[in-house]
C-alpha angles and dihedrals in degrees: 000000000000122000099240111088117199126219116215116200127192125186114189117211132194094011097127092113094059136047112235111213099183146348122215134196117218115194109198111300096291099100145012119285115269122228112237122224118246110232097175138342096298102009122096131174139181130185113206140164132223135218096223139029103242143093117305130192117221142168137195123232122199119202126201118191087353091299125113105262105169141356128200124229117265111277134190129236125185111218122202129202119211121217125171092346092309126115112230124201136172126198137174112225109332138027129194120169146141106241127201127218113292146073120309142188114192122184142162119251090245090052093237090125134039130169124184118188147142125238120210091191140004117292141167113244130191125189124183131181114234113199112228094235089061092057132074124223121205118247113287095030136094131198117232100180144020115281127240129209113213119191133169132171096234117031092181090068094066129077143160090038119176119179124198127187128180119234127218109253089196091060091045092055095041093054095036090237122171100235092205088069096056118119140192110243132189127207116246105230094213100056105008093240118147110233118202119225132204104274144179120225125207105195092188095060093025089231126144115200137185140168109253128199100181136032132233130109117335133188141157113261139186126201115235118236106299122187119201136172107240116229095328121197107235102184131054136172122202143153134245111277095021123118112236117208117208110191120195136189120199121193133188107228093178129100094240133053120276113224138198093015122190122196112189140176117215116201142141118274090254088070104084121204118215092205089046094218119108094188139053119200124207123185098207142354118195123220113291091003120126138202130206129213137155142198127219109217126194120194123190101184130059119242143077121309135186126203132178128219113206132183126188140161144173108303089343131141099235134194141220135199130199115218126194120206127191116199120199131206099246112098119214088219091069110088119195111218115221114246094240089066088066097050096090091050091051092049091050091049092049091049091052093049091049091049092050093050093050091048092053093049 
């Protein structure tokens, strides 16, 4: 039994022609109807408690001369528990309620959604489940949960909001996704793009949580394999006859492994490669892992050159980098001899010339 009793009130109108003998409250079909207390001629009340914090269906039955005279349509009441000064509530698919000032924890009955927050004043809140198959992810992104739309009429009234959604472990395993890289994302209302937020993942409970400061549509997302060159150098200067080393680092920024990766250099035939290969092949690169490779270029003519580095993979968002190279005229194979190396030769030559002149004279 939860510590948050609910008062049901019934006011009968236009019943002057009949004598009402009793009014009963029927809560779903789980228990016997409860007799309501008559407060005045047409005013009836009943205070009752519930076992769970969730939505309940109820109806009112009016009896005249101990015979059923009229029954209301089934209605819904949302019942809150209160624990440690916080209102607790569970719902199935949708939630619409006027909430008073206080602390709240709202969650679905299947524990796929939980929202903790504080209200500084009364608001109206509406939460709706959005099934993943009804939503569209932008290229390079996957959904790992159902989405939830959260709306309220005054967003300034809410604070200390922490949202938690549960991811599908089946989808994680099927797509070989690293669950620690999952994120909560919200949909930008202006362009429909899902924007990931800094999140915390609990792999034991399969919950992804984040602090939220606004409300729209939220879902758990994973980034597809995404290869990027890390801090590439895009400009080099060298001389004719020198080997130019171009190092590269490629990293997978996605949440799943990248497979059958190709890293290529595209250049004109005049750009010679010391290692002869213009392509490196990698079978697999795990999330957040990186690989290093380099090319040794040899250029025989002065001028300006441009090469392209390109990385691709199966179903992978790849990357390319343009590199500019300036080649000068000075060859590294030409060695300038310091002048002091020639001094002995000069002295010998001068001695010979002096000897010849003296001989002739």
